[in-house]
C-alpha positions as a printed Julia matrix, in Angstrom:
64×3 Matrix{Float64}:
   6.5    6.8   10.88
   3.87   8.18  13.22
   1.56   8.77  10.26
   1.21   5.03   9.66
   0.62   4.31  13.32
  -2.17   6.88  13.6
  -3.86   5.56  10.47
  -3.81   2.06  11.84
  -5.13   3.15  15.21
  -7.98   5.05  13.59
  -9.05   2.08  11.48
  -8.95  -0.35  14.39
 -10.87   2.01  16.66
 -13.55   2.69  14.07
 -14.04  -1.01  13.34
 -14.35  -1.7   17.06
 -16.91   1.08  17.49
 -19.19  -0.14  14.7
 -20.56  -3.04  16.73
 -21.19  -0.74  19.68
 -22.93   1.92  17.6
 -25.13  -0.68  15.9
 -26.43  -1.71  19.29
 -25.2   -5.28  19.17
 -25.05  -7.18  22.44
 -21.37  -7.89  21.93
 -20.55  -4.25  21.12
 -18.69  -3.52  24.34
 -16.66  -6.71  24.05
 -15.69  -5.94  20.44
 -14.7   -2.38  21.36
 -12.67  -3.6   24.34
 -10.91  -6.2   22.19
 -10.11  -3.59  19.59
  -8.61  -1.22  22.19
  -6.52  -4.04  23.65
  -5.33  -4.94  20.14
  -4.35  -1.31  19.55
  -2.41  -1.15  22.81
  -0.41  -4.31  22.08
   0.11  -4.17  18.32
   1.03  -0.51  17.86
   4.39  -0.62  19.65
   5.28  -3.91  17.98
   4.38  -2.51  14.56
   6.41   0.64  15.16
   9.45  -1.36  16.22
   9.19  -3.68  13.22
   8.79  -0.79  10.78
  11.81   0.94  12.25
  13.89  -2.24  12.16
  12.85  -3.34   8.66
  13.27   0.02   6.96
  17.03  -0.03   7.47
  17.29  -3.57   6.13
  15.19  -2.76   3.05
  17.08   0.45   2.3
  20.44  -1.3    2.67
  19.35  -3.99   0.19
  18.13  -1.36  -2.28
  21.45   0.52  -2.13
  23.38  -2.68  -2.88
  21.18  -3.45  -5.9
  21.45   0.04  -7.42
């Protein structure tokens, strides 16, 4: 489960850093928004993945 979270965090952080590294005026704002998005969406995503995996696996066992 942690593997998926770290992949997602890496992608969001790298996308946020592109605007900053390109020297755009909005670079700091984009990076800040991306960090805030990481902070709020990662726990929610982890909880949903944990909750949905049991429901999906239970459905698959009934169909087999």
